[in-house]
Phi, psi and omega in degrees: 000146180292147169274108187273123178211101177278152183283150177299324182296316180293319179296317180296318181294320179296315179296321179298317179298332184254025178056039174096352180283141177288328188231140178289323185240105185266354178207150176224155170261108184304328183287346177248022183244139175240133172268109182263112183262116191262111163061033174276078186244163180305323183294343174254343192255324186287147175298126180082007181292166186303325180227049185302132172237096189306320182295340180300330177290329183288333186275352185303317178302321178292316178301314181293323178298318178293318179300314181295316183294316182291320178300316180295332181271003179091011178270195190228145173242131181233128184250125179259146176234124173296131191221138168257127180233103183294342184259006184294153188295326181236090183299149182270070186288332180293335179269302184284340183254334186244309185289330185252145170288162186300315182299315181292318179300313181292325178295316177298313182300314181292314186291329186250026170278140180308134180098342177281147180303321182295334182285337184292150173297147177301128186294344179279357180283147176273092179248121181262157176301131180098345176293127179297134173240114189242135175273143176225142182252011174230175178299313182274145174277001187252009180281119183304134178087355181240351179193149181263018188303310184299315180298320179294314180297319179297321180294336180268357180073029184280136172239350182229135177238137171259128183252122170229166174132209183210152358270140184314307188268018177229263187292322179295311181297315183295320177296319179297316181296317181292323177300315179301318182286347173262013175074019168281147172278118191251125172243116182261122188273112189298321180256023176237012176232156185224135174239185180280342177201165183297321184298314180291322178298309182292328176299321178293318178301317178298320183287321183284320192303316184289331192226347189233334187203151168280142179251123182224157172272166177303315181301318180293320180292321176300322178294321177297319178297314180298316180294321179295322177295318179298320180295318180295321179295319180293332183276347183277000000 
């Protein structure tokens, strides 16, 4: 698990932006909340996999705890899969052709093609029948024409997203930023995301906290879910 340590500067800037509040979102309605699990697939999780992120295996208990709690509270879990699609209408040539060298590019393309073992969700995840499993061909699940995430969340009446998964400073972060710009309330789970090292993980937390997402631990989010359920019960 990552050693989480946000910088004083980021914390101070975030609190200043929120008139002194530590958190942007102090309450949630679980029934309008989606837990978006980003790319916890064999290709990122298995030892020796094409894009192995070792810490990603460590976060699975936290991810599953959130999935179970939110499901029980009437919320939603959505699982994203990083995908290479050679037939997509607008190929991602700037990534596979320019940013990456040929061996890594070809390895990603082969490993994350639908039907490949690396593309499959990690078998240790708590995925229930009916949970949406969506393929995305970009880092973010919100890029029009590359994933149906926004349409699915809108159809479920979601206004708040919890982000877990990997890689913290790539697909998780990009999905969180785009969610915020589409007016979702974003909670990024500090101990529910995984990067290749602590520095990159904490750097993303520092970057997101002041302007794009609330940063919470799994324990804190579980408490928000419990409190939200209690409020709904009291109002009925």
